[in-house]
C-alpha positions in Angstrom: 163.7 55.4 183.0 166.8 57.4 181.8 169.0 54.4 182.5 166.7 52.1 180.4 166.8 54.6 177.5 170.6 54.7 177.6 170.8 50.9 177.7 168.5 50.6 174.7 170.5 53.2 172.8 173.7 51.3 173.6 172.2 48.0 172.3 171.1 49.8 169.1 174.6 51.1 168.5 176.1 47.6 169.0 173.6 46.1 166.5 174.8 48.3 163.7 172.0 50.9 163.9 169.2 48.4 163.8 166.9 47.9 166.8 167.9 44.8 168.7 166.6 43.2 171.8 168.6 40.9 174.1 167.1 37.4 174.8 166.6 38.3 178.5 165.0 41.6 177.7 162.7 40.0 175.1 161.6 37.4 177.7 160.9 40.1 180.2 159.0 42.1 177.5 156.9 39.0 176.8 156.3 38.4 180.5 155.2 42.0 180.9 152.2 41.3 178.6 151.2 38.1 180.6 148.4 38.8 183.1 149.9 36.6 185.8 153.3 38.4 185.8 153.5 41.6 187.8 156.9 43.2 186.8 156.6 45.9 184.2 159.4 47.0 181.8 160.3 50.5 181.1 158.3 52.0 178.2 161.3 52.7 175.8 162.7 49.1 176.1 159.2 47.7 175.5 158.8 49.8 172.5 162.2 48.7 171.1 161.4 45.0 171.6 158.0 45.5 169.9 159.7 46.9 166.9 162.1 44.0 166.7 159.3 41.5 166.9 157.3 43.2 164.2 160.3 43.7 161.8 161.8 40.1 162.1 159.3 37.6 160.7 159.8 33.9 161.0 162.0 32.3 158.4 159.4 29.8 157.2 156.8 32.6 156.8 159.2 34.8 154.9 160.2 31.9 152.6 156.6 31.0 152.0 155.7 34.6 151.2 158.6 34.8 148.8 157.6 31.6 147.0 154.0 32.8 146.7 155.2 36.1 145.3 157.5 34.4 142.8 154.8 32.0 141.7 152.3 34.9 141.4 154.7 36.8 139.1 155.4 33.7 137.0 151.8 32.6 136.9 152.6 29.0 137.4 151.2 28.3 140.9 147.7 26.9 140.6 145.9 24.0 142.2 146.8 21.5 139.4 150.5 22.4 139.0 153.0 20.2 140.8 155.1 21.8 143.5 158.3 23.4 142.3 161.3 24.8 144.1 162.1 28.5 144.1 165.6 29.9 143.9 166.2 33.2 145.8 169.3 35.4 145.4 170.9 36.8 148.5 172.4 40.3 148.6 175.9 38.8 148.5 175.1 37.0 145.2 174.6 33.5 146.6 171.5 31.5 145.8 169.1 29.8 148.2 166.6 27.1 147.2 163.2 27.1 148.7 161.5 23.7 148.5 157.7 23.4 149.0 156.1 20.8 151.3 155.9 17.5 149.6 158.4 18.2 146.8 160.8 15.4 145.8 163.8 15.7 143.6 163.5 13.8 140.3 166.0 10.9 139.8 168.5 11.9 137.2 168.8 9.6 134.1 171.5 7.1 134.2 174.5 7.1 131.8 173.9 4.8 128.9 176.4 1.9 128.9 177.1 -0.6 126.2 179.0 -3.9 126.4 179.7 -4.4 122.7 179.7 -2.7 119.4 176.3 -3.1 117.8 173.2 -1.3 116.4 172.1 -0.3 119.9 175.0 2.1 120.3 174.3 5.8 120.1 176.0 6.3 116.8 174.9 8.8 114.2 173.4 7.6 111.0 176.4 8.9 109.1 178.8 6.7 111.1 176.6 3.6 110.6 176.3 4.4 106.9 180.1 4.7 106.5 180.6 1.4 108.3 178.0 -0.3 106.0 179.8 1.0 102.9 183.1 -0.3 104.1 181.6 -3.7 104.8 180.0 -3.8 101.3 183.3 -3.0 99.7 185.1 -5.6 101.7 182.5 -8.2 100.8 182.8 -7.3 97.1 186.6 -7.7 97.4 186.1 -11.2 98.9 183.6 -12.1 96.2 186.1 -11.1 93.5 188.8 -13.2 95.0 186.4 -16.2 95.3 185.6 -15.9 91.6 189.3 -15.4 90.6 190.6 -18.3 92.6 187.8 -20.7 91.4 188.6 -19.7 87.8 192.3 -20.1 88.1 192.0 -23.4 90.0 189.8 -24.8 87.2 192.4 -23.8 84.6 195.1 -25.4 86.7 193.1 -28.6 86.9 192.4 -28.7 83.2 196.1 -28.2 82.2 197.6 -30.2 85.0 199.4 -32.7 82.8 201.0 -30.0 80.7 202.2 -28.2 83.9 203.6 -31.5 85.3 205.4 -32.1 82.0 207.0 -28.7 82.1 208.0 -29.4 85.7 209.6 -32.6 84.7 211.7 -30.7 82.1 212.8 -28.2 84.8 213.5 -30.8 87.5 214.8 -33.7 85.6 216.2 -35.3 88.7 212.7 -35.9 90.1 210.3 -38.5 88.9 207.0 -37.6 87.3 205.1 -39.3 90.2 206.8 -37.1 92.8 206.1 -34.0 90.7 202.5 -35.0 90.2 202.0 -35.5 94.0 203.6 -32.2 94.8 201.5 -30.4 92.2 198.2 -31.8 93.3 199.1 -31.3 97.0 199.7 -27.6 96.3 196.4 -27.4 94.5 194.6 -29.1 97.5 196.3 -26.7 100.0 195.3 -23.7 97.9 191.6 -24.9 97.9 191.6 -25.5 101.6 193.2 -22.1 102.3 190.8 -20.3 100.0 187.8 -21.8 101.8 189.1 -20.8 105.2 190.2 -17.4 104.0 186.8 -16.5 102.4 184.8 -18.0 105.3 186.8 -16.0 107.9 186.3 -12.8 106.0 182.6 -13.3 105.7 182.3 -14.0 109.5 184.3 -10.9 110.3 182.0 -8.8 108.2 178.8 -10.2 109.8 180.1 -10.2 113.3 181.7 -6.8 113.1 184.4 -7.5 115.7 187.9 -6.1 115.5 189.6 -9.3 116.6 188.1 -11.2 113.7 189.3 -8.6 111.3 192.8 -8.9 112.9 192.7 -12.7 112.5 191.7 -12.3 108.9 194.5 -9.9 108.2 197.0 -12.4 109.7 195.6 -15.2 107.4 195.6 -12.9 104.4 199.2 -11.9 105.0 200.2 -15.6 105.3 198.4 -16.4 102.0 200.1 -13.4 100.3 203.5 -14.6 101.3 202.5 -18.2 100.5 202.1 -17.3 96.8 205.9 -16.8 96.5 206.9 -20.5 96.8 204.3 -21.5 94.3 206.4 -19.8 91.6 208.6 -23.0 91.7 205.6 -25.0 90.6 204.4 -22.6 87.9 201.4 -21.7 90.1 202.3 -18.1 91.1 199.4 -15.7 90.2 200.0 -12.0 90.4 196.3 -11.1 90.5 195.7 -13.4 93.5 198.8 -12.0 95.2 197.6 -8.4 94.8 194.0 -9.2 95.9 195.2 -10.9 99.1 197.5 -8.0 99.9 194.7 -5.5 99.4 192.4 -7.6 101.6 195.1 -7.7 104.3 195.3 -3.9 104.2 191.6 -3.4 104.2 191.1 -5.8 107.1 193.7 -3.9 109.2 191.8 -0.7 108.3 188.5 -2.1 109.4 189.9 -3.4 112.7 191.5 -0.1 113.6 188.2 1.7 112.7 186.1 -0.5 114.9 188.6 -0.2 117.8 188.5 3.6 117.5 184.7 3.5 117.6 184.7 1.3 120.6 187.1 3.5 122.5 184.9 6.5 121.6 181.4 5.1 122.4 182.1 2.6 125.2 182.8 3.7 128.8 186.5 2.7 129.5 185.6 2.0 133.2 183.4 -0.9 132.2 184.8 -4.4 132.9 
């Protein structure tokens, strides 16, 4: 009996001061309570093993008891409430999640992805309002150019003979028929260019694509520079020159603005 007491005290010291029972001793202690096993353990060792069995509950039972206590304090566990996980804090500061039976994690929402710039993008109303204002201003600029070019082309057609006569005085080496052909060819080219120019600008506004604005800017720059040779035919118009240059700058601004919005709102990893 004294040797058993010394062995139990030695096991207690090795366990850091807490009662501890070896697996073999625990098995012998359990077999001592079985009616068909005859060996009996010493009384102190049996008492130590009994204390260990009573002080160390099963992990599932402990977790269930902690969950019930937490739910009771929060007042959320009732028959109708869905099962919820419980988070427990260990003495070292780490967290442990207790999941009840039948609990399933909810699927997280997917990241919104957009393939093109349009009204379905998650833009704020202020951004959409700003874009709409720029588009209205751009359309007003195109409409002003359309009216200006129609007006000036009508004037050029009404006073075509006077203009050809002045050209014949300037270029006396050329016949009147050649000058007339060159004059009306320039007028036809201006009409065709103006139609393509205005049409491309309207399409760029309604489609809202940066590449269309870039194409319009290229066409506007070509038309702006194309006004310079018309000075030799007395067809240079300073107002048309300035309006086309302003349209070129505005189209570049719109294209850069839309490219910036696409880079901000669209996932760059998308194909």
